[in-house]
BALOLO-17434 format. One record per residue (C-alpha): residue in three letters; x, y, z. Coordinates in steps of 0.25 Angstrom, whole numbers, plus 2048, in hexadecimal, padded with zeros to 3 digits. Layout:
BEGIN
ALAXYZ
...
% end
This chain:
BEGIN
UNK57247BAF7
UNK56846FAF6
UNK55A470AF0
UNK553472AFD
UNK55C47EB01
UNK558485AF3
UNK54A482AF4
UNK54A488B03
UNK551495AFD
UNK547496AF1
UNK53B495AFB
UNK54149FB03
UNK5434A9AF8
UNK5354A5AF3
UNK52F4A8B00
UNK5364B5B03
UNK5384BCAF6
UNK52B4B8AEF
UNK51F4B4AFA
UNK5234BDB05
UNK5244CAAFC
UNK5164C5AF5
UNK5114C4B03
UNK5154D2B08
UNK5114D8AFA
UNK5044D2AFB
UNK5024D7B09
UNK5044E4B06
UNK4F94E4AFC
UNK4F14DEB07
UNK4F34EAB0F
UNK4F24F3B04
UNK4E44EFB01
UNK4E04EFB10
UNK4E54FEB13
UNK4E2504B06
UNK4D3501B05
UNK4CD50EAFF
UNK4CA511AF1
UNK4D5519AE8
UNK4D851EADB
UNK4DE511AD6
UNK4D2508AD9
UNK4CD506ACA
UNK4D94FEAC8
UNK4D64F3AD2
UNK4CB4EAAD0
UNK4BC4EEAD3
UNK4BB4E4ADE
UNK4C74EBAE5
UNK4C24F8AE3
UNK4B44F4AEB
UNK4BD4F0AF7
UNK4C34FFAF8
UNK4BC509B01
UNK4B7515AF8
UNK4B950EAEC
UNK4AB510AE3
UNK4AA502ADF
UNK4A94FFAEE
UNK49C507AEF
UNK491504AE4
UNK4854FEAE1
UNK4854EFAE2
UNK47A4EDADA
UNK47B4F3ACC
UNK46D4FAAC8
UNK4674FFABB
UNK46C50FAB9
UNK47A50CAC1
UNK485511ABC
UNK490507ABB
UNK49F504AB7
UNK4A04F6AB1
UNK4AD4EFAB1
UNK4B14E4AA8
UNK4B54D6AAF
UNK4BF4D4AA5
UNK4CC4DAAAA
UNK4D34E6AA3
UNK4C74EEA9C
UNK4C14F4AA9
UNK4B34FBAA9
UNK4A94FDA9E
UNK4AB50BA97
UNK4A8515A8C
UNK4AA522A88
UNK4A752DA7D
UNK4B1527A74
UNK4AA51EA68
UNK4B0512A60
UNK4B6517A53
UNK4AF50DA4B
UNK4A4502A4D
UNK497509A54
UNK49F517A57
UNK498517A64
UNK49E51AA72
UNK4A9510A76
UNK4A7506A81
UNK4B4501A87
UNK4B94FCA94
UNK4C2505A9D
UNK4CA501AAA
UNK4CA50EAB2
UNK4C0517AB8
UNK4B951FAAF
UNK4AB526AAF
UNK4A9520AA1
UNK4A8512AA7
UNK49B515AAE
UNK48D510AA7
UNK47F510AAC
UNK478503AAC
UNK46A506AA6
UNK45E4FBAA2
UNK45C4F6A94
UNK45A4FFA88
UNK44B4FCA88
UNK44A4FFA96
UNK45350AA96
UNK44C511A89
UNK44C520A89
UNK45351FA98
UNK44551DA9E
UNK44D516AAA
UNK450520AB5
UNK45A51AABD
UNK459524AC9
UNK44A521ACB
UNK446514AC4
UNK447508ACF
UNK455502AD1
UNK4574F6AC7
UNK4634EEAC9
UNK46B4E6ABD
UNK46A4D8ABE
UNK46E4CCAB5
UNK4674CCAA8
UNK4634DCAA8
UNK4654E4A9C
UNK46D4F2A9D
UNK4734FCA96
UNK481502A99
UNK480511A97
UNK48D519A98
UNK48C523AA3
UNK49652EA9D
UNK49052EA8E
UNK483528A90
UNK48651EA85
UNK48050FA87
UNK488503A83
UNK4834FBA77
UNK4894F0A6E
UNK4864EDA60
UNK4874E2A56
UNK4894EEA4B
UNK4984F1A4F
UNK4A34E8A54
UNK4AD4ECA60
UNK4B94F4A5B
UNK4C44E9A5F
UNK4BC4DCA63
UNK4B54DDA55
UNK4AD4D0A58
UNK4A74D7A63
UNK49B4E1A63
UNK49F4F0A65
UNK49B4F5A73
UNK497504A72
UNK49050FA7A
UNK484517A73
UNK47D523A78
UNK46F51EA73
UNK465523A7C
UNK45F519A86
UNK46750EA7E
UNK463503A75
UNK4634F4A74
UNK4714F4A70
UNK4744F9A7F
UNK46D4EEA86
UNK4774E5A8E
UNK4724DAA96
UNK4794D7AA4
UNK47E4C8AA6
UNK4834C5AB4
UNK48F4BBAB3
UNK4944BCAC2
UNK4904C0ACF
UNK49B4C1AD9
UNK4914C1AE6
UNK4884B7AE9
UNK4794BBAEA
UNK47D4C6AE0
UNK4704C1AD9
UNK46D4C7AC9
UNK4704D5ACC
UNK47D4DCAC7
UNK4864E0AD2
UNK4914EAAD2
UNK49F4E4AD1
UNK49A4D6AD5
UNK4914D2AC7
UNK4984CDABC
UNK48F4CFAAF
UNK4904CEAA0
UNK4884DAA97
UNK4814D3A8B
UNK47C4DCA80
UNK46D4D9A7E
UNK46C4DAA70
UNK47A4D4A6B
UNK47B4CBA77
UNK48A4CEA77
UNK4914D1A84
UNK4994DEA88
UNK4A84DAA88
UNK4B44E0A8B
UNK4C34DAA88
UNK4D14DEA88
UNK4D14E5A7A
UNK4D44F4A7B
UNK4CF4FFA72
UNK4D8507A6A
UNK4DB516A6D
UNK4CD51AA69
UNK4C7511A74
UNK4D2516A7E
UNK4D8508A7F
UNK4CC505A88
UNK4C74F6A88
UNK4BD4F2A7C
UNK4AF4EEA7F
UNK4A74E5A76
UNK49A4DCA76
UNK49E4CEA75
UNK4954C7A6B
UNK4914B8A6E
UNK48A4AEA66
UNK4824A9A70
UNK4804B5A7A
UNK48A4AEA85
UNK4984B0A89
UNK4A04A9A93
UNK49E4AFAA2
UNK4AD4AEAA5
UNK4B14B8A9A
UNK4B44C4AA1
UNK4B54CDA94
UNK4A54CEA95
UNK4A34CFAA3
UNK4A14DCAAC
UNK49D4E2ABA
UNK4984EEABF
UNK4A44F4AC7
UNK49D500ACB
UNK48F506ACB
UNK488512AD0
UNK47A514AD4
UNK47451EADD
UNK468517ADF
UNK46F509AE2
UNK477509AF1
UNK486506AF0
UNK48B4FBAF7
UNK49A4F6AFC
UNK49F4EEAF1
UNK4A94E9AFA
UNK49F4E0B00
UNK49C4DAAF1
UNK4AA4D9AEB
UNK4B84D4AF0
UNK4C54D5AEA
UNK4D24CBAEC
UNK4DE4D0AF3
UNK4E84C9AE9
UNK4E14CDADC
UNK4E04DCAE2
UNK4EF4DBAE5
UNK4F34D6AD7
UNK4E94E0ACF
UNK4EF4ECAD7
UNK4FE4E7AD4
UNK4F94E6AC5
UNK4F44F4AC6
UNK5014FAACD
UNK5094F3AC1
UNK5004FAAB7
UNK500508ABE
UNK510507ABF
UNK511501AB1
UNK50950EAAC
UNK513518AB2
UNK51B51DAA6
UNK52452AAA8
UNK520536A9F
UNK52D53BA99
UNK527548A95
UNK52254CAA4
UNK52B54EAAF
UNK524547ABC
UNK52A54CAC9
UNK52753EAD0
UNK52F535AC5
UNK53D531AC6
UNK546528ABD
UNK54D51CAC3
UNK55B522AC0
UNK55752DACB
UNK554525AD6
UNK562521ADC
UNK56552EAE0
UNK558534AE1
UNK55853FAD8
UNK548540AD6
UNK54053EAE4
UNK53053DAE2
UNK526546AE8
UNK51B53EAED
UNK50F547AF0
UNK50C556AEC
UNK516561AEE
UNK50E56DAF4
UNK513574B00
UNK506571B08
UNK507562B05
UNK50F556B0C
UNK51C553B01
UNK522545B00
UNK52F544AFA
UNK533537AF4
UNK543538AF7
UNK54952DB01
UNK557532B08
UNK560537AFE
UNK56C533B05
UNK568524B05
UNK563524AF8
UNK56F52BAF1
UNK57A522AF9
UNK571515AF6
UNK571519AE7
UNK58051BAE6
UNK58250DAED
UNK57A506AE4
UNK58050DAD7
UNK58E50AADB
UNK58C4FCADF
UNK58E4F5AD2
UNK59A4FEAD0
UNK5A04FAADC
UNK59E4EBAD9
UNK5A44EEACB
UNK5B04F5AD3
UNK5B14EAADB
UNK5B14DFAD1
UNK5BC4E6AC9
UNK5C54E7AD5
UNK5C34D8AD8
UNK5C74D5AC9
UNK5D44DDACC
UNK5D64D7ADA
UNK5D74E4AE0
UNK5C94E4AE9
UNK5C94EAAF7
UNK5BF4DFAFB
UNK5C54D6B05
UNK5C04C9AFF
UNK5B64C4AF3
UNK5AD4BFAFF
UNK5AB4CFB05
UNK5A84D3AF7
UNK59E4C8AF5
UNK5974CBB02
UNK5954D9AFE
UNK5914D5AF0
UNK5864CBAF7
UNK5814D6B00
UNK5814E1AF6
UNK57C4DCAE9
UNK56D4D9AEF
UNK56C4E8AF5
UNK5714EEAE7
UNK56A4E4ADE
UNK55C4E7AE6
UNK55F4F7AE3
UNK5624F3AD4
UNK5574E9AD2
UNK54C4F4AD7
UNK553501AD1
UNK5574FBAC2
UNK54A4F6ABD
UNK544505ABF
UNK54F50AAB4
UNK548502AA9
UNK539506AAD
UNK53150FAA5
UNK526512AAF
UNK52651EAB7
UNK53051DAC4
UNK532525AD0
UNK53D526ADB
UNK53551DAE4
UNK538511ADB
UNK547511AE0
UNK54350EAEE
UNK5444FFAED
UNK552500AE7
UNK55550BAF2
UNK552500AFC
UNK55D4F8AF7
UNK566504AF5
UNK565508B02
UNK5694F9B07
UNK5754F9AFF
UNK579507B04
UNK579501B11
UNK5804F4B0D
UNK58A4FDB07
UNK58D507B12
UNK58E4FAB1C
UNK5974F4B13
UNK5A0500B12
UNK5A2503B20
UNK5A34F4B24
UNK5B14F5B1C
UNK5B4503B1F
UNK5BE504B2B
UNK5B94F6B2E
UNK5AA4F9B31
UNK5AF502B3D
UNK5A550DB39
UNK599505B34
UNK590509B3F
UNK594518B3F
UNK592518B2F
UNK584511B31
UNK57F51AB3B
UNK584527B33
UNK57E522B25
UNK571520B2C
UNK57152DB34
UNK574534B27
UNK56952EB20
UNK55F531B2C
UNK56253FB2B
UNK560540B1C
UNK553538B1E
UNK54E543B28
UNK55354EB1E
UNK549549B14
UNK53E543B1C
UNK53554FB18
UNK534549B0C
UNK52F53AB12
UNK52653FB1B
UNK52154AB14
UNK52355AB14
UNK517562B15
UNK51D570B12
UNK522577B06
UNK52D56EAFF
UNK537579AFD
UNK53A578B0B
UNK54056BB08
UNK549571AFD
UNK55656DB04
UNK554560B04
UNK555560AF5
UNK562559AF3
UNK561557AE4
UNK55C561AD9
UNK552557AD5
UNK54B555AE2
UNK53D55CADF
UNK53B55FAEE
UNK53556DAED
UNK533570ADD
UNK531568AD0
UNK53C56BAC6
UNK533569AB9
UNK526570ABE
UNK521579AB4
% end
């Protein structure tokens, strides 16, 4: 083969085996995002910009302008730590005040009220429900009061951060009305919208919080606190010699992800923010990988849904997909037992048959008509058996939770190999005289078995005990849980 032909072969493989599957995979996500455009329980794992595009998501409907008195959630621009957070637990050393951290998940402890400076707010003189509405702008001084505990974020040069010891400690104190140690100046770094002016806007304004007295910047990095801090991200105040910091450094940048103020009308945030399709697709795939890697079986707990790879080829443990009450519609992931078992036998015997034929050829007592006939069988069958093995064998070494539907890609190749073996057998038996009859008979039997188990596929809305006769193996939990207490 000359180099031009080799290049054409490689081009064909790259296009059909790499680019074409990637295009199909990407188009599936395009359809996915277009159809599933409503809010759900897993929204928080995606970016704020993506969430704001979803109908019914809380980030979609909120005040665009952030006012004093609003209850807000502040997210770090630095990827990973999450939302500014506090809780009743205190630092074991330093000031021994209430911990201030970053937490990536939804939590009531992520909410802060944005109040005026300590001098303006002394003695709670400002009534944010009656006083004129004032919007927060660049250069304004604010206090961050924890909504759950009433503590105010402070920084002090007397105490250094627990992990990053060359930074000042950031803690929350219940000092009434706050002090000068709780004053933070808002410094707008970036406005994502033109004509945004100097106001702080939800989701679109990136800013820094500079401590008025110490001139340090509220910062979060990648360091995690020990168990006493619940492994949450450490928040510190970064001291600077000249009171400045590079704008491009994400660890000192924040934005208001969500805010609530009954006096300020809500806006449709999808008009102000947008998300990139490819970024969303990559992020969703990363989150799917994290979720799958976190699924570890509990060896001390019986789970009616889980099953091991060794049980899959013979369909020992089918899986209930929904609730199993008498009045609910029940779906049972079971497949066609006849095809499942027959294909498993063919796949497991395949390497043994090859070994047997190899020994026969070595002893020169093979029943193959010629070596060419055997090689044709080998060329056609190895791809199908290899597809089954490559999809099945890796699960034998996985530590994560597994279910019977993980066998479905392997089953696809197993069924193809079963059809190939039946075709090969009946072509050789009586010179293929009964090949058509055998094919029709196998199809008819498989179809009858499918109809027999169809209630599990299309749903059964009557008591499961009525399907007791379809329990061909004692391990099938069609109408009872064998380990129920």
